[in-house]
Every structure is written in C-alpha cells, then in structure tokens.
Phi, psi and omega in degrees: 000034181297330181300328177300317180294318180297315182296317181296316180297317180290322178299316177295322178298316183291323186272325188228007172091350179206144176213161183217159167218170184217164176247132178232153175260122182228154172290145183303318176201182185291346181254358186257148172259004181269128178262149178228157176267134181228143177269128185242142176281150173239103185293321181253102183292346178288352175287343184256126176241093186278174179298118183287345180268355183287153181244340181295143178278353180252344184097010183298328184259016177299137174253344180204156180196141172248139171234114188254150175207164179240155177211163178288163178300321180295316178297322180298313181295328179286320184280330182234072185292342182265005181298138179291324179257113182238342178248116186265097184276174177298322178298321179293322179295325179286325181287325181225069187295334179281344184255320186245123177246177182297326183236355182220160177228139179271136178237140182232135167277128176249117180255136181218149179244127176244128179265122183254125180301146178228158180301335182284350181088353177253114186297144174275144182257125175250119181259124183234152177237135172236160177234135182220155173253017180090352182238321183213163173279139185250160174212141174285146183307128178086359181239152180285165177287332179253123179245123179269125179273126183282061179203173184263350185229153174298128189282052172230155178224145183253154172226105184257157174279215181284127181254123178242145174250107187250139178273112185246122175056028177067017183263012182098171184289137178236134182286132176233126181253126180248155174291165181292342182251000188301312183284352179266354185294310182297313176301322181290324176297320178295320178297314180298321179295317180296316180295318179297317179297321179296316180296320178296321179295319178296326180293340180274351182284000000 
C-alpha cells in the first residue's frame, strides 16, 4: 500500500506545504520470523520534526529527526515496562507540560546520524534510533535503548511545496516553504470575482 503513503505526503504538501512518509521494518505476518521493509503514510506531518539545518528537499542530508506520538498512561506502562517513571504525577506534568498530560504521554523517536571516519577518506554513516518520553530514554522489553538502523539515511522522506529563499531584514536568506497552491490563491480569488461580477451583470439584462 505504498501508493497510500505517496498520496498522503503529496496531499499534505499541496495543502500545507510539507508532507512525510517513512520506511519501517516489520515481520511479514504474526507467524513469520522474516522481516520486510514497508513504506508507511504519515497522516499528520506535524508529528515529524526534521533537521532544520538540512538543505535537501527529500531529507537525504538529515542528521537528526524527531517523530512524536501520544499514548495513554496505561499503554505506556504496557509498552515500556522497564521505564523508571511509570506514574505521571502533577509535578511531572508541571516539569514537562508538553510531554505529560493528565491522560496521555508523548513519546518521541529520536533519529541521529553519526559519521565515522574510514581509511578511504569517506566517512561511514551510522543511523541510530532512541525513544524518549522527554525525561528518560525508553526501551521495549528485551530490546536495547539504542537501535542501529541498517542503512545510511534516516528512514523518512519529505515532500515539500514551493521553496523560496527570502532576504529578511538584511539578515541573509531564510528558507520559506509554501504550499503548492499558496501563490495561486490571489489569482483564483480575482478570477472568482470576475466571474461573479459577470454573472451579476448578465442577471441585470
């Protein structure tokens, strides 16, 4: 169902200027030990916080990325049984208000790329994933806190709208991302006004 991911990423790109999809490794089914790579849609692109210093329009040069999601306190305790913090008190909510709510807790995948020198002079890229609740690193039962992804790039891809580099206040060029329809709004409003005026004029005949 990769086409679903492509359509969702482009729809978000057209409507709000950015969309994303990701690659995950999953078991083929509940009875198999064989893993396969699958492309997944990301319906809410605000879940992805990519590297702000990257320049690639696809995300190829990302060095870091956060992917956030929320779950209930009960789901959190079940998925991360070894977490040191399992009871989310009022003090915890005040200390990390963006992460801990009265009924839900935010969890983030943190992806990072480390370049390791090699004899060839071209550094090797190690892509790692960590999971955090904003207070501590988490781990699923039986798995390490650090997961090494067997690839050279963070397994997310971006789909951006029109990218402009604008000089603001003499401070140098700043990247501005527009939706695919942003610059068409004013011309289309003018077209609609002209057509409406024409219809009103015809109605007076």
